[in-house]
C-alpha positions in Angstrom: 8.6 -34.9 -2.3 5.8 -33.9 -4.7 4.1 -31.8 -2.0 7.4 -30.0 -1.3 7.9 -29.2 -5.0 4.3 -28.5 -6.1 2.7 -27.6 -2.8 -0.7 -28.9 -1.6 -3.2 -30.0 -4.1 -5.6 -27.1 -5.0 -8.5 -29.5 -5.6 -8.1 -30.9 -2.1 -8.0 -27.4 -0.6 -11.1 -26.4 -2.6 -13.0 -29.5 -1.5 -11.9 -30.1 2.1 -11.1 -26.7 3.6 -13.2 -25.8 6.7 -14.0 -22.6 8.4 -11.5 -21.9 11.2 -11.9 -19.7 14.3 -10.9 -16.1 13.4 -7.8 -14.9 15.4 -8.4 -12.6 18.3 -8.1 -8.9 17.6 -5.0 -7.5 19.4 -4.7 -3.8 20.0 -1.0 -3.0 19.6 -1.3 0.7 19.9 1.5 2.4 21.7 2.1 5.8 23.4 4.9 7.8 21.9 7.5 9.4 24.0 6.7 13.0 24.7 9.5 14.4 22.6 8.1 12.6 19.5 4.4 13.1 20.0 2.6 16.0 18.3 4.1 18.8 16.3 2.6 21.7 14.4 5.7 23.0 12.6 6.4 20.2 10.1 7.2 20.5 6.4 5.7 18.3 3.7 7.2 17.8 0.2 4.8 16.5 -2.5 4.8 15.7 -6.2 3.0 13.6 -8.8 4.7 10.4 -9.9 3.8 8.2 -12.8 4.2 4.4 -12.9 3.2 2.8 -16.2 1.2 5.9 -17.0 -0.8 5.8 -13.7 -0.5 9.0 -11.7 0.1 9.0 -7.9 0.3 11.8 -5.4 3.5 11.1 -3.4 4.7 12.9 -0.2 7.4 12.8 2.3 7.8 15.0 5.4 11.2 16.4 6.6 10.7 15.4 10.2 9.4 11.8 10.5 10.4 10.8 6.9 7.0 9.1 6.5 6.3 8.4 2.8 2.8 8.3 1.3 1.4 7.5 -2.1 -2.3 7.8 -3.2 -3.5 6.7 -6.7 -5.1 9.5 -8.8 -7.9 9.0 -11.3 -6.7 12.2 -13.0 -4.5 15.2 -12.5 -7.4 17.6 -12.0 -7.2 19.8 -9.0 -10.2 18.2 -7.3 -8.6 14.7 -7.5 -5.2 16.0 -6.2 -6.9 17.8 -3.3 -8.9 14.6 -2.3 -5.6 12.6 -2.3 -3.8 15.3 -0.3 -6.7 15.4 2.2 -6.3 11.6 2.8 -2.6 12.1 3.6 -3.1 15.2 5.8 -5.9 13.5 7.8 -3.5 10.6 8.6 -1.0 13.0 10.0 -3.6 15.1 11.8 -5.1 12.0 13.6 -1.6 11.3 15.0 -1.3 14.9 16.2 1.1 16.2 13.5 0.3 19.4 11.6 2.2 21.1 8.7 3.3 24.7 8.6 4.9 24.5 5.2 4.3 22.5 2.0 6.9 22.4 -0.7 5.9 21.5 -4.3 6.3 22.3 -7.9 4.7 25.2 -9.9 2.1 22.8 -11.3 0.4 22.8 -7.9 0.0 26.6 -7.7 -3.5 26.8 -9.1 -4.7 24.2 -6.5 -2.7 25.2 -3.4 -3.2 29.0 -3.7 -6.9 28.3 -3.4 -6.7 26.1 -0.3 -3.6 27.2 1.5 -5.5 29.5 3.8 -8.0 26.7 4.6 -5.2 24.3 5.5 -3.4 27.1 7.4 -0.1 26.3 5.7 2.5 28.4 3.9 3.4 27.4 0.3 6.9 27.2 -1.1 6.9 26.6 -4.9 10.0 25.5 -6.7 11.3 27.8 -9.4 9.9 27.3 -12.9 11.6 24.2 -14.5 13.0 23.0 -11.2 11.7 20.4 -8.7 11.6 19.9 -4.9 14.7 17.7 -4.2 13.2 15.7 -1.4 10.0 14.9 -3.4 12.1 13.9 -6.5 14.3 11.6 -4.4 11.2 10.1 -2.7 9.7 9.3 -6.2 13.0 7.8 -7.3 13.2 5.6 -4.2 9.6 4.3 -4.5 10.1 3.6 -8.3 13.3 1.7 -7.5 11.4 -0.6 -5.1 8.5 -1.0 -7.5 10.9 -2.1 -10.3 12.7 -4.5 -8.0 9.5 -6.2 -6.9 8.1 -6.2 -10.5 11.2 -8.0 -11.8 10.8 -10.7 -9.1 7.3 -11.5 -10.4 6.9 -14.4 -12.9 4.3 -12.3 -14.9 5.2 -10.5 -18.1 2.4 -8.0 -17.6 0.0 -7.3 -14.8 -3.4 -5.5 -14.5 -3.5 -1.9 -13.4 -5.1 -3.0 -10.1 -1.9 -4.8 -9.3 0.2 -1.8 -10.4 -1.6 0.5 -8.0 -1.3 -2.0 -5.1 2.4 -2.6 -6.0 3.2 1.1 -5.6 1.2 1.3 -2.3 3.0 -1.9 -1.0 6.4 -0.6 -1.9 5.7 2.8 -0.2 4.5 1.1 2.9 7.5 -1.2 3.2 9.8 1.8 3.1 8.0 3.1 6.3 8.4 -0.1 8.3 12.0 0.5 9.5 13.5 3.5 11.2 14.3 6.2 8.6 17.8 7.6 8.1 17.7 11.2 9.1 14.3 10.8 10.7 13.0 12.0 14.1 13.8 8.6 15.8 16.6 6.1 15.4 14.5 3.3 17.0 10.8 3.8 15.9 9.8 3.5 12.3 7.8 6.2 10.5 4.9 3.7 10.3 4.9 3.4 14.1 5.2 7.1 14.8 2.3 8.1 12.5 -0.1 5.2 13.1 0.9 4.6 16.8 1.0 0.9 16.1 3.9 -1.5 16.4 4.8 -3.2 13.1 3.5 -6.8 13.0 6.2 -8.3 10.8 4.6 -11.7 10.8 1.5 -10.2 9.2 3.4 -7.8 6.9 5.7 -10.5 5.6 3.1 -13.3 5.5 4.0 -13.9 1.9 5.5 -11.9 -1.1 3.6 -9.6 -3.3 2.2 -11.4 -6.4 2.3 -14.8 -4.8 -0.4 -17.4 -5.8 -2.6 -18.2 -2.8 -5.7 -20.2 -2.0 -8.1 -17.9 0.0 -10.7 -19.4 2.3 -14.3 -18.8 1.0 -17.3 -19.1 3.3 -20.3 -20.4 1.4 -23.9 -20.2 2.5 -25.4 -22.7 2.5 -22.4 -24.9 3.1 -23.8 -28.2 1.8 -23.0 -27.3 -1.9 -20.3 -28.2 -4.3 -19.0 -24.6 -4.5 -15.2 -24.4 -3.8 -14.1 -23.7 -0.2 -11.1 -21.7 -1.5 -10.5 -19.2 -4.3 -7.6 -18.8 -6.7 -6.0 -15.4 -5.8 -2.9 -13.3 -6.1 -1.5 -11.8 -2.9 -1.6 -8.0 -2.7 -0.7 -7.3 1.0 -2.2 -7.2 4.5 -5.0 -4.9 5.4 -4.4 -1.9 7.7 -7.1 -2.6 10.3 -6.8 -4.4 13.6 -8.6 -7.5 12.3 -6.2 -9.8 10.5 -6.9 -9.8 6.8 -5.2 -9.9 3.4 -6.0 -8.0 0.2 -6.2 -10.4 -2.7 -6.8 -10.2 -6.4 -9.5 -12.8 -7.3 -8.3 -14.5 -10.5 -11.9 -15.5 -11.5 -13.3 -11.9 -11.4 -10.3 -9.6 -11.4 -11.7 -7.9 -8.3 -10.0 -7.1 -5.0 -11.3 -9.1 -2.0 -10.3 -9.4 1.6 -9.9 -12.8 3.4 -8.6 -13.6 6.8 -6.8 -16.9 5.9 -4.6 -17.8 2.9 -2.4 -20.7 1.8 0.5 -20.0 -0.6 1.1 -22.4 -3.5 3.8 -22.4 -6.2 2.9 -20.3 -9.3 2.1 -22.4 -12.3 1.8 -21.6 -16.0 -2.0 -21.5 -15.7 -1.8 -18.8 -13.0 0.6 -16.8 -15.0 -1.7 -17.0 -18.0 -4.7 -16.0 -15.8 -2.9 -12.9 -14.5 -1.7 -11.8 -17.9 -5.2 -12.2 -19.3 -6.6 -10.0 -16.6 -4.0 -7.3 -17.6 -5.8 -7.2 -21.0 -9.4 -6.9 -19.8 -9.3 -5.2 -16.4 -8.1 -1.7 -15.5 
């Protein structure tokens, strides 16, 4: 009964966990139907969204309805262009290219300079107005972020978690077929990445959960812990199974292939809230 209520003993996991054989890498790439693959006449709507004062470049296209969010260090043109380049490269690798980009007047100084290089036509909203699709996309992402945040037991979280929370909320919106999208059966994630959604991996545990992550020590005959106290951020995007975690001892992001979820205790809540005061 105690194990069902409190979960496995962390000390036992830290002392007795052993290295397990990593799972085989499975290539789940698919070939899209001809009517869905490759387009060069798409329209992208973009905007800058703020979550707890942190800026993100957000986009959604009018064809696939694929949503993207990239954290920004600042609102300078150079930073925005780097984030936009990340998003466009993801589409281009899948064979999708944009003919039009819709955005607010605030992007004019940036996009006028690079529109010819990107071979796109710009459509700027009138002064004081916004792009409806981009505004709605921001609202939807923020709704999901607030919903997840209020499920967490923490009163405050570090900025690293906030960034990952926004990325996680955006990704989850792409995992199911989009209303009004190009396909009623394939999700935006599958169409753009060409990979089937691995729901067992995506839903391994909930964002912000307390987990013990396996730690390989070298040499192994020491008293160093075999697992680390971490908070779950989400699965990695590569073929190799892995999970992004916030190391509670250092406040840094790490990736580990194996985790074990435990109930959140007051000590874990205090540790996360302390990180919010000293880590950005």
